[in-house]
Each structure stands twice: as structure tokens, then as C-alpha cells.
N, C-alpha and C positions, 0 to 999 in steps of 0.2 A: 137706106143709106146710113142712117145713124147706126144700125145694127152692124153693118160692115165695118164702120169706123171703130167700133168697140172691139171687135174681134182682132183687128190689126193691132190695136193698142195692147191688148192682152198678149198677143203673140210677141210683140216687141218687148213687153215686160218680162215674159218668160225667157226670151232669148237673152235679154240683158242679164237676167239672174243667172242663167247657165254660163254665160260668158264670164260673169264676175266669179262664179264658183270655180270655173276652170282656171281663171287667171290666179285666184287665191291658192289653189292647189299647186299650180306650177311655181308660183313664187315661194310657197312654203318649202317645197322640195328643193328649190334652188338654194334657198338660204340654209336649209339643213345640210345639204350637200357641201356647201362652202364651209359650214361650221365643222362638219366631220373632217373635211380636208385639213382645216386649220388645226383641229385637235390632234389628228394623226401626225401632222408635221411637228406639233409641240411634243407629242409622245415620243416620236423618233428622236427629236433633239434631246429630250430628257434621258432617254435610254442611252444615247451617245454620250451624254455628260456623265451619267452614272457609270458607264463602261470605262470611260477615261479615269473617273475617280477611283474605281475598283482597281484599275491597272496601276494607278499611282500608289494606292495603299499597298498593293501587292509588292510593288517594287520597293516601297519604303520598308515594309516588313522584312523583305529579303535582305535589304541593307542592314536593318537593325539586327536581324538574326546573325548575319555575317560578322557584324561588329561584336555582338555578344560572344559568338564562337571564338573570335580572335582574342577578346578580352579574357575569356575563360581559359583558353590555351595559355595565354601569357601568365595569368594568375597561377595556373597549375604548374607551369614551368618554374615560376618564382618559388612556389611552395616546395616543389621538388628540390630546387637548389638549396632552400633553407633547411629542409629536413636532412638533405645529404650532408650539409655543413654541420648540423647538430649531431648527426650520427657519427661523423668523423671526429668531432670534438669529444664526444662521449667515449668513443673507442680509444682516442688518444689518452684521455684521462684514465680509463680502465687499464690501458697498457702501462701507463706510468704507475698506477696503484699496484698493479701486479708486479712490476719491477721492484717497487719498494718492499712489498711483501716477500718477494724472493730474496732480496738482500737481508731483510730482518730474519727470515728463516735460516739463511746461511749463517748469519751471526749467531742465532740461537743454537744451531747445530754445533758451531765452533765452541760456544760457551758450554754446551752440554758435554762435548767431548773433553774439554778442559776439566769440567766438574767430575766427570767419570774418572779421569786420570787421578784427580785429587782424592776422590773417594777410595779408589783402589789403593793409593798410597796410604791413606788413613787406615784402611782395613788391614794392610800389611803391618802398619805400625801398631794397631790395636792387637793384632795376633801376637806380635812380639811382646807387647806389654802384658797381655793375658798369660803368656807363657812365663814371663818373669814374675807376675803376681801369683800364679799358681805355685811356682817354686818358693816364693816368699811365704805363702800361706802354709805350705808343707813345713817350712822351717819354723814358722810361728807355732803351728800345731804341735810340732815336736817339742819346742821350748815350753809351750803351755802345759803339755802333759808332764814334762819334767818339773815345772813349777808346782803343779797340783800335787804331784807325788811328794815334793819337798814340803809344801804347806801341810799336807796331811801328816807327814812325819813330825813336823815341828809343833802343830796345834793339837795333835792327838784326836782330830775330828775327821770323819769320813767326808767324802765329797757331798753326799746327800745332806748330812748334818750341817755342814758349812753353808750349803745353799739355803736350807730352811732358816738358819739363823739370819742370813743376809736378807732374805725375803721378809722376815718378820720386822727387821729394823727398817727396811724400806717402806713396808706397809704402815708402820707406826708414824714414820716421818710424813708420808703422804696423807695419813688421816689428820694429823695435826695441821698440816698445810691447808687441807681442804676445809677443816673447821674454821681456821682463821680467815680463809677466803670467803667462806659462806657468811661469817659475821660481818666482814667488810661489805659484801654485796647487800646483806639485809640492812645494814646501817645506811648505806648509800641509797638503797631503794626507799627506806623510810624517810630520809631527808628529802629526796626528790618527790616522793608522794605527798609529803606535807606541803612542800613548796608549790607543787602543782595544784593541790587542793585549795590552798590559800589563793592562788592566782585565779582559779576557776570561780571561787566564791566572790572574790573582789570584783572580777569582771562582771559577774551576774548582778551583784548589788549595784555597781555603778551604772549598769545599763537599765536598771529597774527603778523608776522614780514614781511613787504613788503618794498622793497627798493623804495625810491622816488628820483626823479631827478627834480630840479627846471628848468623850461624852459621859454623862452621868445617868442616874436612875430617876432624876427629878427634872421637871421643866418649870421655868418661871415665866409667868404671863404678866406683862406690864398692864397697869390700869391707868386710865386717864386721870382718875382721882379716887380718893378713899371712899367716896359715897357709893361707888360702883360695887364695893364689897357687900353693902346691905342689899343691893338689888340682886346680886348673885345668890345671896343666902335666901332671900325671898321671905314671904310671910310664913312664920313658924318653921322656917327651914325647908319649905317644899321645893324651892328651886335647886338648892344644893343637893337634896336627896334625890331628886329626879335626875340631876346631872350625874351623880355618882352611880346611880342604879343603871343608867343607860350606857355609861362608858366603862364602868368597872375600875375607875381611877379615884384615888383619894384626893379631894380638893381641900388643901390646907390654907385657911385664912387666919392670919395672925397679925401681929403688930407691924409687920414689914410694910413700910409706906409704899402705896401705889403699886402693889404686886401681890399676886397669889401664887401658890406653889401646887403643882400637880405631881403626885407621887404614885408610881406604879412600876413593878418590875417587868411588866410586859411592855416593851417599847412601842409596839404598834398601837395598843390601847392608849398609851400616854400621848402619842402623836395625834391620834384621833381626838382625844380630849383637848389637847392644846389648840388644834385648828378650830374645833367647835366653840371653845370658850372665846378665842380671839374673834371669831365671826359674831358671836352673841354680843360681845362688848361693842363691836363696830355697829351692829344692827340696833342695839339698844332695847329691843323687845325681848325681855327675859321672863319667860313663864314656861311651865312644863310642856305645853303643846309646842311652843316654838323651840324649846330645847330639844325635843324629840326630832323635829324636822331638821334642825341644824346638825345634830349628831349624825343623822342618816346621811346628809350631804357630805359631812366630813369623812364618814366611812367610805363612801364612794370615791372621794378625792384621794384618800390614802391608798385605796385599792389600785387606783390608776397610777399613783406614784410608785407603788410596789412593782406593778407590771413594767413601768418605764425603767425603773432601776435595774430590774432583772434583765431586760432586753439590752440596756446599755452595757451592763457587765459582760453579757455574752458577746456583744459586738466588739467591745474593747479587747477581750482576750482572744477572740477568733474561734471560740468553741461553737460548734454547730450540731444540729440534730437533737437538741434537748427538748423533752416534752414540756408543754405549757405549764404543767403542775410544778416541775422542777424549776422553771424560770420564775414562777410565782414565789416559791419558797426562797429562791436566791434573792429576789427583790426584798423579801421580808428581812433579810440580814442587814439591810440598810439601817433598820431601826434597832439593831442588836449590837451590844458592845461587850467587850471582854477586857477588863482592867482599863476601861476608858477608850480602848481602841475599837473603831468601827469594824465590825466583822466582815461586811461586804468589801470595804477597801482592803482589809487584811486578806480576804480570799483572792481578790484580783491581784494583789502583790504576790501572794504565794503562787498563783498560776503563772505569772510572768517569770518568777524565779525558777520554778520547776521547768518551764520551757527552755530557759537559758542553760540551766544545769544539765538537762537531758541532752541538749545539743552538744555540750562539752564532753560528756562521758559516754555518749553513744546509746542512750536509752531511748525508748519510744516517746517522741516529743508530744504527740497528740494525747496519749494516755496520761503522761505526766501533767500536761497543761490542764486536761479535763479533771483529773483527780485533785490538782491544786485548787481549782475554782470551786469544786463541790465538797472539799474535805470537811467543811464546817456546816454543811447544809442541815445537819441535825440540830444546830442551835436555833433554827427557825421554829422548831416544834418541841424543844426540850421542856417548855412549860406544860405541854400536853402529854408527853410520853416519858416513861421512866427509863433510867439507865444513862450511861455515859453518852455524851453527844456524838463521839466518834462511832460507837456501835449503832446509834440511831441513824447516823449518816449512811453507814453501810446498808442498813435495813431498808432505808428509803430508796437508795439507788437501785438495789435489787428489785424492789417492788415495782419500779418504773423501768425495769428491763435494761438497766445500765450494764456495761460489760463487767465481768468478774474482776478484771485487772483494776478498773477504776474503783469499784466498790471495796476491794481489799485494801487499796492504797489509802482510801478515805478512812476506813475503820481502824487502820493500824497506825495512824499518825500520832497517837498517844500511847502506843504499845499496849492497848487493850487486847489486841491479838498480835501474834508474832509476825513482823513484816517479813515476807518471803520474796519480794520482787525488788528490782532496782528502783522502779518508779515509786514504790512505797517508801523506801529509804530517802528518795529525793523529796517527797512530800514532807517527811519528818524534818529533814534538814531545812527546807525552805520555810516551814512553819516556825521553826525555832529562830531562823534568821529574821523573819518579819516581826516576831514577838519581842526578840531581844534587842532590836535596833533602838538606840537611844532616842527617846521621845515618842516611840510608837505607842507605848502603854504607860499608864500612870496609876498610882494608887492614892488613896486618901492619905493626908499627911500623918494622921494618927497611926494608920496601919503601917506606913513606911517607917516611921520612927520606932514603932514597936518591933518591926522585923529586924531593923538594923541593930537595935539594942539586944535582941535575942541572939543574933549572930555573934556579936562581940562577947556576950555572956557565955555562949557555948565554947568559943575559943579560949576564954580565960579559965574555963573549968578544968582544962586538962593540966596534968602535972608537968612542970618544966616550961610552961608558957610564961614569957615575961610580959608581953603585951599583944593585944589583938586589935586590928583596925579593919573596919568595914569600909571599903572604898567603891567608887564607881556606882553610886546609888544602890549599894548592897549587892552588886553582882560579883564582887570579888572580896575575899577575906585574906588579909596579910597577917600572918602569925609570926611573931618574933619569939624565938625560943632561947633558953639559956644553954650555951654550947657545952658547959660542963655536965649538964644533966641529960641532954638529948643529943645522941650521935646521929650520923647520917641515916643509918638504917631506921632508927626510931623516928626520925623526922618524916620519912616516907610512910611509916605505919601511922603516925599521928595524923597526917593529911587524910589517909583513907578512913580512919576512925572518925575524924571530924566530919567528913563528907557524909558518912553513914548516919551520924547523929543529927546532922542538919536535915537530911531527907526525912527522918522520923519525926522531928519536932517542929519544923518550920514550913509554912506554906509560902511559896514564892513562884513567880512566873519565870520561864526560861531556865537558866542554869546558873550556878554560883561557882566561881573559880576559887580554889583554896591554895594559897601559896605559903609554904613554911620557910622562913628565913632563919638560917643558922650561921652566925658569924663568929669567927675566932680571930682574935688579934694578939699579936706578939709585939710588945713595945720594949725597946731598950734605948739607952742613951750612950753616945760616944763622948767621952770626956778627955 
């Protein structure tokens, strides 16, 4: 029995499980079916909604398209109306313009018709006048022939002889008139040329302002006290000998209180000596070894100053492309003087004057400016080379491949060679202007007095001279002559002869003007 109970229980369990599985399967299919039905209903509702939305959008699109079509038709109709109105206005204006042109053409035709009638009338009048003129000419020709025959009979000359005589008289009269007119033109041109030249020179001089400093061949070095003189001389003169040997400068120590003098014709060596001696005095240690060291430093300092002076001159004048050697020689001119005038300042002034004058007369400005700056470059080495400094300048410029135009203008500025270019003449002119400007150059008082006295003595040595005066610092001589012994022609000859003798006997910078004054007075009294 227990075994039978177990079997029934197992069967019941199996049957329960089968019933549960069947019931689960049935319920699952039932719920899935309901879900499918619900989803199908939702899908149909969604499709219906989308169909309605599509229908609505289609109807809206149709309405918008219809509205756009109507608007486009309306705009096209309005544009057509506007274009038609513009075309009608344009046609109306063209018709009006055409009518105006037709009226003007009709008026022009009427005017031409009237002018043609007037020309025809004038032509008929001219024909009548030509006929009358031809008749008058025939009558005049007849009378002329009669007069010629009568003149030949009265004068005893044939027609050809009378014509030759008349032409000769006319030719002589024309020749005299032409000569007179030529003299007038030459005189007028000379006056205008002088006036124009003066104006050009005045403008150039006014626009050129260069500072000048008069210099000498000696330098004075101040001392703190006279005891320094003994230290400079040194034991048995070894210091002064070493200094003079190293610098090539004469050191003059005399009774002048608290000062010594450096004398040398080479301005570069003199400047080196001045700087070296000044530094030695400041340093206080004066012996041959220290002197050699200080002199070497002074040489380097002067070389640097020379380089800076050359570069400053090139920059100031605007001259470019110069070799370093030429710039160095140009800087050395800072320590070179001519009649007390600094040669570098003089060269800069001549360069400016040449540039201004070249611009006025139409010469090459760059060549003139370059030649003006370099024309005295030979003075930087004339202690070392023989010959006139102008020729040395030309030789140096050619050596450093300067243009022939610049070299020629430099070597010709003292007429050592014949100037052949306009720029060379401008350099000559500018050089004389710079040198002759009052205050630019000076001379020693003794030399100046001797020169002025010599000028007056030369003037007084001529026969017929009453008195001679040297004025304007010896740049002009005024000679008063006796009118009963010297006439106008002799006065001109006297001026030329005096100029020639001054050139032979007197040395002077620039030029000297000679003015001969001849005065005649007639005096009477009314009683």
C-alpha cells in the first residue's frame, strides 16, 4: 500500500506539472495575441494619422503653390506694365530728340543755303574786282615802263645798272642795321648774363653756410705749473728727445709761463703730439717708456678721429661709394690748413657750392658735388709726394678708380691743366668763392702788411699815378691817376699792366681787383 500511494502521488505531480505548463502556454499565447491586436490597432491608428497629415501637407503645398503662382503672375504683370511704361517714355524722349534734331538740321540747311548764296555773291564781287585789278595792273605796268624809260633817259643808267646801285645801297644799310642790332643784343646778353651769374652765385652762397676756424702751424699746450717743464725735459733731456723722436714734432720750451709750444708743418703729427703731451701731463708719469705708450695711444685716437671726420664729411655732403682709403685721406684734411682755413671745412663748403651752382646751370650735380669734396685731397699727402696738390689730387683719384670727370675737375681747379668740362669750371668758381669769402682765410700780420705795402708801391710806380690805395684787406686796389697825363685808353692799359706786374711780383690768395679812377673837373664862377 505504501508503494501504491507513492505512485499516485507521482502521477498527481506529473499531471499538475503538465496542467501548469499547458496553462502557462495558453496564457502566454493569449497575452501575446492581445498585445499583437493592440499593436496592430495602434499601427493602423498611426497610419491613419500619417495619411491625414500627408493629405494636409499636400493640400497646404497646393495652396502655397497656387499662392506663389498667383503672386508671380501679379509681379510679372506689374513688371510688364513698368517696362512698357519705361519703353513708352524712352520712345517718347527719342521722338522728341529726333524732332529737335530735325528742326536743327532744317535750320542748318537754311543757314547753309543763305551762306552759299552769300558766297556766290562774294565770288561774283571778287571776279569783278579781279577784272578791275587786272585792268589797273595793266595800266600800272604801262606807266611803270614809261617811268623806267624816262628814268633811264634822265639818269643815263640802264635798268640793270640802276638795280645794282639800289641793291648795293640797301645791302649797306641792312649791314649797318644788322651790326647795330648785333651790338645791342650782345650788350643786352652780357648785362643779363652778368646779372644772372650774380644771382646764381648769391643764391648759392646764401644757401651754403659752413663754419670756419682759423688755424696755425703751432699748438700751445698749457701746463699746470712751470715745474712741469723740467719733468718734460727729463734728466739730461732724455724725455724731450724721446718725445720729439717718436712724434717728429719740435717741442719748444721757453720762458712762456705755464705753456709749451709744439711746432710742426705736418698737422697730423702735431695733433698726435698735442694729445700725447696733454695725456702725459694729466698722467704725471713722464719717462721714455711711458712716452712711447702714450704716443701710440694718441696715434690710435687720431686715426679714429680721422676716420670719423672723413665719414662725417661724406655723410654731410651726400657723396656715396668712396673707397675707405679716400675717406681716410679726406679725414686727414681736418688737420690741414691753407692760409689758416681748415681744408676739410673748405672742401665741404666747395662741395655744397658746386652742387648748388650745378643745379642752377644744368651741369651734372653728382660729379660737381663729388669733385668739389675731393678737389683738395692731394693736400693730405703733399708732404709725402712732389708736385702741385691739384695734380696730386687727380693722380690719387685715378689710382682709386674714380671717374675721369671727377679726376679732371679736381686736377684743373688751379689751372695746372686746362679745364674742359662745365663741372671743372664750377669747381674753380666754388673754390675761389670759398677762399675769397671775408674771414675764411687769414695771414700773419707781417705778411699781410708786407703784401698791402707791395701792392701800393706797385701802383705808385707807374707814370701818371697820383695815389694808390689798397682796400678790402688787399683784395682791391684803387688807383687815382692824373687826368692830364692819363686818358681813358691809357687808363685801361694801365689797369692791365698793373695786374700783370702784381701777378709776377706778389703772392696772394684769391684775386685782386684793380680799379683805375680818372676824374676831370671843370670849375667856373658866375659873378
